[in-house]
PLY file of the C-alpha trace (Angstrom):
ply
format ascii 1.0
element vertex 84
property float x
property float y
property float z
element edge 83
property int vertex1
property int vertex2
end_header
-70.98 31.85 119.76
-69.04 34.24 119.12
-65.66 34.10 117.40
-62.77 34.52 120.43
-65.94 33.89 122.56
-66.38 30.59 125.60
-69.96 28.96 124.81
-72.40 30.97 126.84
-72.16 35.02 125.47
-74.65 33.96 123.11
-78.10 33.42 123.59
-78.40 30.10 125.83
-81.87 27.76 127.04
-82.22 24.77 128.68
-84.06 21.20 128.52
-86.35 23.15 130.81
-88.22 25.77 129.30
-85.67 28.58 130.31
-83.66 31.62 127.84
-80.56 33.67 129.01
-79.00 36.60 126.97
-76.27 38.44 128.26
-75.26 41.93 127.68
-71.37 42.36 129.11
-70.53 45.21 131.54
-66.73 46.57 131.63
-65.95 47.34 135.60
-63.39 48.71 136.39
-61.98 46.67 138.93
-62.07 42.43 138.99
-62.75 39.95 141.76
-59.18 38.16 141.36
-60.16 34.24 141.77
-63.57 35.08 140.69
-64.84 32.76 138.23
-65.85 33.89 134.34
-69.60 35.14 133.54
-69.77 32.35 131.18
-69.18 29.42 133.59
-71.18 31.07 136.14
-73.39 31.08 133.53
-73.38 28.11 132.40
-73.54 25.77 135.53
-76.94 27.79 137.26
-78.78 27.41 133.40
-77.52 23.81 132.50
-75.90 22.45 136.08
-72.09 22.63 136.88
-72.47 18.22 136.10
-71.82 15.99 139.37
-75.53 14.77 139.37
-76.43 18.73 139.11
-79.32 19.53 137.82
-80.68 22.27 135.30
-82.40 25.15 137.09
-86.28 24.34 135.92
-87.52 27.78 137.42
-86.65 31.28 137.35
-86.16 31.00 141.05
-83.66 27.99 140.86
-81.77 30.38 138.01
-81.65 33.18 140.22
-80.18 31.36 143.30
-77.40 29.85 141.47
-76.85 32.65 139.76
-76.37 35.11 142.83
-73.76 32.25 145.20
-72.18 30.58 142.10
-70.52 27.51 142.78
-68.01 27.15 145.48
-68.87 30.59 146.63
-66.17 32.29 145.01
-68.05 35.28 143.02
-68.00 36.53 139.92
-64.14 37.41 138.47
-66.33 40.28 136.04
-69.96 41.42 135.97
-72.92 41.31 132.94
-76.73 42.58 132.67
-78.31 39.16 132.59
-82.23 38.69 130.22
-83.86 35.97 131.85
-87.37 34.31 129.95
-88.98 31.11 131.25
0 1
1 2
2 3
3 4
4 5
5 6
6 7
7 8
8 9
9 10
10 11
11 12
12 13
13 14
14 15
15 16
16 17
17 18
18 19
19 20
20 21
21 22
22 23
23 24
24 25
25 26
26 27
27 28
28 29
29 30
30 31
31 32
32 33
33 34
34 35
35 36
36 37
37 38
38 39
39 40
40 41
41 42
42 43
43 44
44 45
45 46
46 47
47 48
48 49
49 50
50 51
51 52
52 53
53 54
54 55
55 56
56 57
57 58
58 59
59 60
60 61
61 62
62 63
63 64
64 65
65 66
66 67
67 68
68 69
69 70
70 71
71 72
72 73
73 74
74 75
75 76
76 77
77 78
78 79
79 80
80 81
81 82
82 83
């Protein structure tokens, strides 16, 4: 965790052997009402709670990152590095 940052901005992993790192991007416009990249990534990697399981494969992780919970989309962008 970086000072002043949310959990998820540093390297993250789950118990199923998936690793994720993020590089921030700074778009000129953000999506109002969209989700923070840290929250989208945490939900995709570790499960969003409510009985939702953590991703177990790269395909599951990419799918969860592509369609964030609730279909709200990302508020801003990030460059992700995924390793299985």
